[in-house]
Structures are given as C-alpha cells and as structure tokens.
N, C-alpha and C positions, 0 to 999 in steps of 0.2 A: 862575375869575374871578367876582367879585361884580357882578351886574347887576340891573336892575329885574325881569328875567325870573325871577330866583331870589331871591324875598323871604325864603326860609327860610335863606339863607346868613347867617353871622355878618357883622359890620360891621367894616371896617378903620378904624383911627384917623382917617384923613383924612375918611372919610364921616361918622364920628361928629362930628368938628369942624364939618363943613359942616351937618349936621343941627342941631347946637346953634345955629349962627348963624341958620339959616333959621327956627328956632322961637323965637328971641329970648332964648336962655339965654346970659348973658355969663360966667357962672362955673360951675365944676364943682359948686359947692354948690347953685346954682339948679337945675341939671339933676338932681342927686341928689335934692333935695327933691321935685321934680316927679314923678319916677318911683319914688320909694320905695327908694332904695339909698343907700349911704354915699358920701361925697365921695371917699374913698380908692378905692372901686370904680371910680368914673368916672375917677379919675387913672390907675389901672392900665390901663383900656381905652384912654385917650388916649395912653399911653406904649407901647401895643402889648404890654405884659407879660402881659396876660390878655385873652382874646377876649371881646367883648361877647356875653352870652347871647342865643341866637336869639330868645326871646320879647321881649327888650328891643329888639333890632334891628328886629324886625317892628313893634313899637309905634312906634318912632321913624319908621320909613319910612311907616307909615300916617298919622301926624300930619303929616309933611311933605307927603305926597300930598293930604291933606285941606285943608291950608292953601293949596296951589297951586290947588285947585278953588274955594276961597272967593273968589278974585280974578277 
C-alpha cells in the first residue's frame, strides 16, 4: 500500500488527482507543462493505464508537503 512512509512508491491515480488539486493545477495540460511531460502522459497516469514514474511521484509529494508547511 502507498503511504507517506513509502515516498519511493509510485502514485495511484486518486493521489495524483488530489496532488493536482492541492497544487492548484486545474487541467492535465497545466500539470504536464509544470513538470515537463506531455499531456497524454498525465492522462495515462490519471486513467491508471500507466504508472506515475517514481521520480515524478516523489516530486509531487515533496511539492505538496512543502505547500502544507508554508501555511
């Protein structure tokens, strides 16, 4: 199971959606542009057809954690 204790694990689609919301990305294109991937890659991740690469999952988790600390 994916938890905060295991930041190296890939990211399930629901966690990706939640991360997008928390970081203020409203569209797949916005997230894709921000992290340097194609919109179609983000689409595949959100559909669960392809796993989110671990470095991307780690990056998004760090950004969400940093945003929580800012408040």
